[in-house]
C-alpha positions in Angstrom: 122.7 14.6 -60.0 124.2 11.5 -61.4 127.0 12.7 -63.2 124.4 16.2 -63.9 127.1 18.3 -62.7 129.5 21.3 -64.0 127.7 23.2 -61.4 124.3 22.1 -62.2 125.7 21.3 -65.3 125.9 25.0 -66.5 129.2 27.3 -67.3 131.1 30.2 -67.6 131.5 33.6 -65.5 128.5 35.6 -65.2 128.6 39.0 -66.9 126.4 42.2 -67.1 122.8 41.5 -67.4 121.2 41.2 -71.1 119.7 44.3 -71.9 117.2 42.9 -74.2 115.8 41.1 -71.0 114.8 42.6 -67.4 116.9 41.3 -64.9 115.9 41.5 -61.0 114.5 40.0 -57.9 111.3 37.8 -58.2 107.8 39.3 -58.3 105.3 39.2 -55.3 103.8 35.8 -54.6 107.2 33.9 -55.1 108.6 32.2 -52.4 110.5 33.5 -49.7 114.7 33.6 -50.3 117.0 31.0 -48.9 117.6 31.3 -45.3 115.0 34.2 -44.7 113.3 33.8 -41.9 109.6 32.1 -41.3 107.9 30.2 -39.0 108.3 26.6 -37.8 105.6 24.2 -37.7 104.5 22.5 -34.3 105.7 19.3 -35.0 108.1 19.7 -37.9 111.7 18.0 -38.4 112.9 21.8 -37.8 110.7 21.8 -34.4 111.7 17.9 -33.1 115.6 18.8 -33.6 116.0 15.9 -35.9 117.0 17.9 -39.1 119.6 20.8 -39.7 118.2 24.2 -38.9 119.6 27.7 -39.2 118.7 30.5 -37.1 117.2 33.9 -38.7 119.2 35.5 -41.5 120.8 32.3 -42.2 120.9 29.4 -43.7 121.7 25.6 -43.7 125.1 24.9 -44.9 125.2 23.6 -48.3 126.1 19.6 -47.5 122.8 19.4 -45.6 120.5 21.1 -48.1 121.8 18.9 -50.9 121.6 16.0 -48.9 117.7 16.6 -48.2 117.2 17.6 -52.0 118.6 14.3 -53.2 115.0 12.9 -51.6 113.3 14.9 -54.5 112.9 12.9 -57.9 113.2 15.2 -60.8 112.6 14.9 -64.4 115.5 15.3 -66.6 115.9 17.9 -69.7 118.6 18.8 -72.3 118.6 22.6 -72.8 120.6 23.7 -76.3 121.0 27.4 -77.0 123.9 29.1 -79.1 122.8 29.9 -83.3 126.4 30.0 -83.8 128.4 27.9 -81.8 125.7 25.5 -80.0 126.0 25.0 -75.9 123.9 23.0 -74.0 123.8 21.3 -70.3 121.3 18.3 -68.5 118.7 20.4 -66.0 117.0 18.9 -63.5 115.5 22.3 -62.1 112.8 23.0 -65.4 109.5 23.8 -63.8 106.1 24.9 -65.3 105.2 28.2 -64.1 102.3 29.5 -65.9 99.7 28.0 -68.3 98.6 31.4 -69.5 100.8 32.7 -70.4 102.8 29.1 -71.3 106.3 29.8 -68.9 108.6 27.8 -67.9 111.9 28.0 -65.3 115.2 26.4 -65.4 118.3 27.5 -63.4 122.3 27.8 -64.9 124.8 27.4 -62.5 126.8 30.9 -63.7 130.0 28.9 -63.8 128.7 26.8 -66.4 130.0 27.0 -69.4 126.7 27.4 -71.4 125.8 30.2 -68.7 127.1 33.4 -71.1 125.2 32.1 -74.0 122.2 31.9 -72.5 122.4 34.9 -71.1 123.1 36.7 -74.8 120.5 34.3 -77.0 116.5 35.6 -77.0 115.8 31.5 -77.5 116.3 28.1 -76.0 115.2 24.3 -76.4 114.4 22.6 -73.7 114.2 19.0 -74.5 112.9 16.1 -72.2 114.7 12.8 -72.2 112.9 9.5 -72.1 114.4 6.4 -70.0 116.6 5.1 -72.6 118.5 8.3 -73.3 120.6 8.1 -69.8 123.7 7.9 -71.9 122.6 11.6 -73.5 122.2 13.3 -70.1 125.4 12.4 -69.2 127.0 13.6 -72.2 125.5 16.7 -71.3 125.9 16.5 -67.6 129.5 15.6 -67.9 132.2 18.6 -67.8 134.2 18.8 -71.2 132.3 16.0 -72.8 131.7 16.7 -76.6 128.3 17.2 -76.6 127.5 17.7 -80.1 130.0 15.3 -81.1 129.2 12.1 -83.7 127.6 10.5 -80.8 124.8 13.0 -80.4 121.7 13.3 -82.8 121.0 16.8 -83.4 120.4 19.6 -86.4 120.0 23.1 -86.7 116.2 23.7 -86.0 113.9 26.9 -87.5 115.5 29.8 -85.0 118.6 28.4 -86.2 119.0 26.9 -82.5 120.8 23.5 -82.1 117.8 20.8 -81.8 118.6 17.2 -80.6 116.6 14.6 -82.7 114.2 11.4 -81.2 113.8 13.1 -77.8 110.6 12.7 -76.1 109.3 16.2 -75.8 110.4 19.5 -76.0 109.4 23.4 -75.9 111.0 26.4 -77.7 111.0 29.1 -75.3 111.8 32.6 -75.9 113.8 34.1 -72.9 112.2 36.6 -71.5 113.6 37.1 -67.8 116.9 36.1 -65.9 116.9 36.8 -61.9 120.1 36.2 -60.1 119.4 33.1 -57.7 122.6 32.6 -55.7 125.5 30.9 -57.5 122.8 30.6 -60.2 120.4 32.6 -62.6 116.8 31.3 -63.1 115.8 32.0 -66.3 111.9 32.0 -67.5 110.9 31.5 -70.7 107.4 31.8 -72.8 107.0 28.7 -74.9 106.5 30.0 -78.4 106.6 26.1 -79.8 106.0 22.7 -78.1 105.5 18.8 -79.4 105.7 15.4 -77.6 106.4 12.1 -79.2 109.2 10.3 -80.6 110.5 12.1 -83.6 112.4 15.7 -84.7 111.2 18.7 -82.7 109.3 21.2 -85.0 107.7 17.7 -87.5 104.6 15.7 -86.4 105.3 12.2 -85.2 104.1 9.5 -86.9 102.8 8.2 -83.9 102.9 9.2 -80.1 106.1 7.9 -78.6 104.8 5.4 -75.5 108.0 5.9 -73.5 108.9 6.6 -70.1 110.1 9.8 -68.9 113.9 9.9 -67.4 114.1 10.5 -63.8 116.7 11.5 -61.5 116.6 10.8 -57.5 119.0 10.3 -55.1 122.2 10.7 -57.4 121.3 8.0 -59.9 119.1 8.2 -63.0 116.0 5.7 -63.3 112.4 5.5 -64.7 109.1 6.3 -64.0 106.2 3.4 -63.2 102.9 4.5 -62.1 101.5 2.8 -58.8 97.9 2.1 -60.6 97.1 2.6 -64.3 94.3 5.5 -63.9 93.7 9.0 -65.4 96.3 11.3 -63.4 95.6 14.4 -61.6 96.4 18.0 -62.4 98.7 19.4 -59.9 99.5 22.8 -59.4 
């Protein structure tokens, strides 16, 4: 991610699993793990031989995997936690998992500075950034940056969590499950509060923010522009 790094932005050596949340492999219906064997579709890139491919039980090289994933455009979020010392990181891995109950997921690198805090905390706040918040994204992506310094507008929310002001949208989540996933951990959170529109999370904005989301694609930040001005189609 642009400078979205600190190992996917995220910190600290992995420790034992938090006793308050289950930790284990994904349940039935989840995608096979990277490197698992599977059929190669007729006419696929792997079948044509014009892409990196691995044999059964193997995995493609990290560099090839990273190169392919640079083609995938992603929204940009900042996730914060820490009722005592605040921590936060920039993430492009945020995903909607379930509508009922409302669940989201994100990944955090086990070598990231925020990992030990996320692992033991019960709640976090997910902030969706707007196109004019690239510098905020870079602050939370940059290793060693003063993420909660004078340049960052934030306050303590109702749960005692660090909350960023003036974001595009936000979700307060209860961290229900952590699943080990290679050099990262997949965190599943149950949404306990949410809001959209420029303003402070937890308050009713005076007007819905007419702004576009910040997007990350091929190593750079950008803004989303619809192809047509029409009603969007639900996906997933």
